[in-house]
C-alpha positions, 0 to 999 in steps of 0.5 A: 635626507641629509640635512641642508646647511647654509653659509652665515656670516659672523659679522653681520648675519648675513647668508649666503649659499656657498660660501664665499670668500668675501660676505654678499651682504657687509663686505668682510672677508673670509666671515662666512662660516656653515651652520645647518638650517633650520626648520620651518614651524615648530621651532623656529616660530617657537623662537620668536616667542618671549620665554617669560611670556607673551609681549603684552598689550598692544601698544598705541602710537602717540605722538611723541610729546605726549609720552611721559619721560623722566630721569632714568634711576640707577643703582651704584656698582660699588665701583666708582670708575665702573659707575663713571663709564656706566653713568652712574650706575645700573638701569633697571632692565638694562643690559649691558656687554662687556668684553675683553682679552682673557684674563684681563679682569672681566669676571672678577670686576662684575664678581666684585661688583655683584658682591658689593650689591649683594647687600642692596639688592638679589645678584646672579651670577651665571656660569657659563665657562666657569663651575661653581666650585671655581668662582668661589674658589675666585672669590676667596682670592679676592677676600669676597664674603659671597654670603648675597651672591646666588652662582649658577653654573647652566649653559642652557638658554631655557634653564637660565630662563627658569632661573631669572623666573623662580630667583626674580633677581635685581642683577644678573651676570651671564658669563658668557653669551658665547657659551650659552646655546638653545635647544629651539637651535641645533647650531654649536653654542658660540654660533652665530644663530645661537649668539644672536638668539640667545643675546635677544631672549635675555635682552627681551627678558631684561625689558620685561622683568626689570632685571639689569643683566650684563652680558661678557664677550670673547673678542676676536684676535683683532680685539673686536667683539666675538658673534654678529655685529647685531650683538652691539645693536641689540644691547643698551651699553658696550664696554671694552676692555683695554690693557697689557695683561703683563702691567697691573692696570686696566682701562674700561671703556664706553664705547656705546651707552643709550643710558649715558655718555660715551667715551668714558674711561675707568681706570683699574689697578690689578692687585692681589684682592682683586680690581680697585679704582685709580682715582688719579689716573695721570700718575700711570700715563707720566713717566717718573723721568729725574731731569727731563729727556729729548723726545717727551712732550706731555699732552692733556687728552680728553677722555669723557668728562675726564682730562688726562695726562699722558706722555709722548714719547718720539724716538727719532734715529737714523733709518737707512733707504727705507725709513720705518714709521711705527706707533704705539697708541696713535694712529700710524697713518696720521703720524705719516701726515704729521711728519709731512706737515713738520718738512714742509711749514716747518722746515724739520726734514725726517724723509730718511729717519725711523720714527717711533712714537709711544703713548705712555702706559697704554693708553689710546689716544683718538683725538687730534689734540694730540698733533701739537705734542707729537710734533714737538716730541718728534723735532725734540728728538731729533734735535737731541734737545729736551722740552724745559720741565713742566711744559704740556701742548695741545693742538690740532694741525692742519695740512696747511700747517694752522694750529686749530683748538682743541675742545674744553680748552680751559678745562684741559689747562686747569687740569696741568695746573692743578698737577704743577704744570708751568709752561703750556703751549696752546692753539690761539683759540684756546688761550685763556682770557684770564692768566691761571696761575702757576702757569705760562700759556703761549698761544700760537697761531702756526707749527712752525710759531711752535716751533720757534717758542720750543726753541726760545724756551 
């Protein structure tokens, strides 16, 4: 009898009896993949049983106010920047998913954290992509003693569960979840069913045993985590590794964190001895110009609780009948909108000009507080006149030409003054009530006022 197959969406896990270009569940295109239908009974039923035993006694319904809740205890990983992103350290029973491009440093960072924590607790490194000898070679290159790090080269889920039961580690890394497979499923490792089931079983093990588990995940060519989206819903924390593999700097960003704040970032520098935390990341995102140059404007952006100074560069050049609008690190659609606002309300036209905008250092800026700095950089490049030395700007620009306030403006201004900036152009609502030593603040309400202030400096 021929085996029956179904088509499963790799994004949402939805199923279809036949192949379709568009997933009927989530609407994604070209995401349906063929897989064998699992037989009923026996193995299928055992999938829902915990690998570590029964789930325990039946839970009773209680009133929310009667449930005791205390702050979770955190264990530092020995990597300060990683602890910042995690919210202070790892949590017992917590599951972290970390993804990033190949070779960006995921395994290196986790191996460093394991070695640092091995002196305080039992740790286990489960590698499915490398042999134990390859892991040992990396540890030697990084100068890690590895005397307390236990290593298991295994991809079968049941054997990994048995090792967790016998070793009883407090912290475990599984590298990577796409290589793990369960005997209960007949599909290949990395398939939607295998990734979803293995992640669910490992999460159940973490909750029942109290072992903190880190799952390393592959990413697609678009940069999103590979596998079903339910993978991100199962885990407690989702981290993304960002940065160019040709650059020595890496960013770790929290997308989801049930035990801390999201949108925190950790900044690392790749060295011969592994990843080292960067205590003053603003220096990475600022160019070292001998003299001020046209088309450059510095802004203060917020990444979680940390204010960062980032240089935005703009290049305006004659573009002919079909001008290009290109942005790196910022939203391209927002750039087109800002150019329309600049033309309509400030009289600065770029209709026949190519406009290129770049955030220095490879950082991605998602907050609208960058609007004012982008427009001033574009105006500076168009005029060929640089902004004055020690100048910063931030603020959101609306379609009506108004300059709206940015959150936590006082912290942004204090960070700029601390790093030696002397002139700031900010929304009127962000003007400080008390003068900030060494910083001259110009508060504006509209974009045309901002252009006039800059021309007068």
